[in-house]
C-alpha positions as semicolon CSV with decimal commas, in nm:
position;residue;x (nm);y (nm);z (nm)
1;X;9,354;-1,865;2,354
2;X;9,221;-2,045;2,046
3;X;9,021;-2,352;2,154
4;X;8,884;-2,473;1,819
5;X;8,888;-2,376;1,452
6;X;8,673;-2,502;1,164
7;X;8,722;-2,411;0,797
8;X;8,488;-2,498;0,513
9;X;8,316;-2,359;0,205
10;X;7,961;-2,237;0,248
11;X;7,726;-2,235;-0,052
12;X;7,536;-1,912;-0,006
13;X;7,176;-1,822;-0,062
14;X;7,085;-1,485;-0,213
15;X;7,025;-1,326;0,127
16;X;7,334;-1,436;0,319
17;X;7,340;-1,659;0,623
18;X;7,236;-1,685;0,987
19;X;7,477;-1,790;1,260
20;X;7,427;-1,820;1,632
21;X;7,295;-2,021;1,921
22;X;6,933;-2,082;1,822
23;X;6,780;-2,266;1,528
24;X;6,592;-2,052;1,278
25;X;6,314;-2,151;1,046
26;X;6,221;-1,802;0,931
27;X;6,380;-1,485;0,797
28;X;6,488;-1,225;1,054
29;X;6,254;-0,932;1,116
30;X;6,532;-0,687;1,029
31;X;6,825;-0,694;0,786
32;X;7,150;-0,512;0,871
33;X;7,179;-0,316;0,546
34;X;7,489;-0,095;0,567
35;X;7,664;-0,346;0,790
36;X;7,802;-0,694;0,729
37;X;7,620;-0,845;1,030
38;X;7,342;-0,761;1,267
39;X;7,121;-0,930;1,524
40;X;6,851;-1,168;1,403
41;X;6,725;-1,197;1,758
42;X;6,912;-1,213;2,087
43;X;7,082;-1,545;2,006
44;X;7,187;-1,516;1,642
45;X;7,310;-1,283;1,371
46;X;7,241;-1,243;1,002
47;X;7,550;-1,193;0,784
48;X;7,524;-1,018;0,447
49;X;7,808;-1,119;0,216
50;X;7,899;-0,959;-0,116
51;X;7,857;-1,291;-0,296
52;X;7,504;-1,385;-0,396
53;X;7,449;-1,751;-0,477
54;X;7,811;-1,860;-0,475
55;X;8,086;-2,008;-0,257
56;X;8,225;-1,838;0,050
57;X;8,522;-1,964;0,251
58;X;8,426;-1,954;0,619
59;X;8,660;-1,989;0,916
60;X;8,506;-2,018;1,262
61;X;8,721;-1,978;1,570
62;X;8,623;-2,048;1,930
63;X;8,837;-1,869;2,190
64;X;8,831;-1,893;2,569
65;X;8,894;-1,516;2,597
66;X;8,898;-1,212;2,369
67;X;9,142;-1,269;2,082
68;X;9,381;-0,999;1,965
69;X;9,268;-0,815;1,651
70;X;9,367;-0,984;1,326
71;X;9,660;-0,827;1,145
72;X;9,559;-0,621;0,843
73;X;9,573;-0,878;0,564
74;X;9,307;-0,725;0,344
75;X;9,022;-0,759;0,592
76;X;8,745;-0,500;0,598
77;X;8,705;-0,332;0,939
78;X;8,581;-0,587;1,193
79;X;8,227;-0,577;1,328
80;X;8,122;-0,714;1,667
81;X;7,804;-0,795;1,854
82;X;7,696;-0,984;2,163
83;X;7,478;-1,294;2,136
84;X;7,287;-1,478;2,407
85;X;7,406;-1,838;2,417
86;X;7,057;-1,989;2,441
87;X;7,179;-2,325;2,311
88;X;7,501;-2,511;2,377
89;X;7,569;-2,559;2,008
90;X;7,637;-2,336;1,711
91;X;7,381;-2,318;1,428
92;X;7,439;-2,208;1,068
93;X;7,170;-2,157;0,804
94;X;7,166;-2,020;0,448
95;X;6,897;-1,769;0,350
96;X;6,745;-1,832;0,009
97;X;6,436;-1,648;-0,116
98;X;6,153;-1,781;0,098
99;X;6,369;-2,055;0,251
100;X;6,603;-2,103;0,548
101;X;6,814;-2,418;0,518
102;X;7,065;-2,582;0,751
103;X;7,412;-2,506;0,615
104;X;7,647;-2,678;0,860
105;X;7,857;-2,938;0,672
106;X;7,731;-3,287;0,757
107;X;8,083;-3,432;0,779
108;X;8,202;-3,167;1,026
109;X;8,114;-3,179;1,399
110;X;7,994;-2,851;1,548
111;X;8,267;-2,685;1,752
112;X;8,268;-2,701;2,132
113;X;8,176;-2,367;2,284
114;X;8,340;-2,217;2,590
115;X;8,112;-2,141;2,886
116;X;7,920;-1,822;2,823
117;X;7,979;-1,513;3,037
118;X;7,648;-1,478;3,225
119;X;7,482;-1,632;2,918
120;X;7,660;-1,413;2,660
121;X;7,910;-1,479;2,381
122;X;8,084;-1,208;2,177
123;X;8,105;-1,247;1,798
124;X;8,361;-1,068;1,578
125;X;8,330;-1,081;1,198
126;X;8,607;-1,014;0,946
127;X;8,530;-1,010;0,572
128;X;8,738;-1,001;0,256
129;X;8,637;-1,022;-0,109
130;X;8,847;-0,981;-0,421
131;X;8,547;-0,846;-0,616
132;X;8,347;-0,596;-0,405
133;X;8,058;-0,561;-0,654
134;X;7,759;-0,767;-0,535
135;X;7,656;-1,051;-0,763
136;X;7,652;-1,421;-0,831
137;X;7,948;-1,647;-0,885
138;X;8,304;-1,655;-0,758
139;X;8,411;-1,343;-0,566
140;X;8,690;-1,514;-0,368
141;X;8,506;-1,408;-0,054
142;X;8,616;-1,525;0,288
143;X;8,485;-1,460;0,637
144;X;8,650;-1,513;0,974
145;X;8,412;-1,534;1,269
146;X;8,553;-1,541;1,620
147;X;8,350;-1,628;1,933
148;X;8,450;-1,588;2,297
149;X;8,272;-1,552;2,633
150;X;8,218;-1,186;2,724
151;X;7,953;-0,974;2,891
152;X;7,695;-0,813;2,665
153;X;7,833;-0,486;2,531
154;X;7,739;-0,244;2,256
155;X;7,790;-0,359;1,897
156;X;8,072;-0,228;1,678
157;X;7,960;-0,133;1,326
158;X;8,028;0,137;1,064
159;X;7,799;0,441;1,053
160;X;7,477;0,403;0,852
161;X;7,392;0,612;0,548
162;X;7,044;0,746;0,473
163;X;7,016;0,485;0,195
164;X;7,093;0,209;0,446
165;X;6,825;0,339;0,683
166;X;6,573;0,349;0,397
167;X;6,661;-0,005;0,286
168;X;6,606;-0,124;0,644
169;X;6,272;0,054;0,668
170;X;6,162;-0,090;0,332
171;X;6,255;-0,442;0,440
172;X;6,074;-0,402;0,774
173;X;5,761;-0,270;0,601
174;X;5,762;-0,556;0,349
175;X;5,822;-0,807;0,629
176;X;5,537;-0,685;0,848
177;X;5,291;-0,598;0,570
178;X;5,008;-0,818;0,450
179;X;5,096;-1,117;0,235
180;X;4,991;-1,061;-0,121
181;X;4,810;-1,357;-0,270
182;X;4,825;-1,437;-0,637
183;X;4,557;-1,616;-0,832
184;X;4,616;-1,746;-1,181
185;X;4,328;-1,798;-1,425
186;X;4,365;-2,028;-1,719
187;X;4,110;-2,024;-2,002
188;X;3,945;-2,356;-2,072
């Protein structure tokens, strides 16, 4: 049964957003290229929208048990993953280049969460965009995220392509590689 619902517009950063049960002050070690969402640790997920640097309509639903699948109203296939409910509250952050900023609307209280199932919450993500080509500006993109208590189970995602695997490996290598320092010299 639906316990709580929150709807608002999220101003996105270029790299999507983080959602879950732990605060983040850094980029995730892995990006879920080829999927819409993927773990950013045991307690949160990174979500990769189509829209870069633009508005996204976000609906969050808290359920006390597994909700029925949404009727097909233009949603992409749903993705699911299990998250450890390390914190009693929900956190939301936008990912901008080199920056992770709190994105929860200040005028909206965070939703009450149902008790976790042995410390676990299930997350289901639905996405829709009128313009599927990535880019900045208005894409009329909307996401529905549903949470409910459930034991940890395997994630549900589409199959990965070789390009997706390469993009993930490139991101991981860039993330774990040495930081390149730049020095500028100005003539006097």
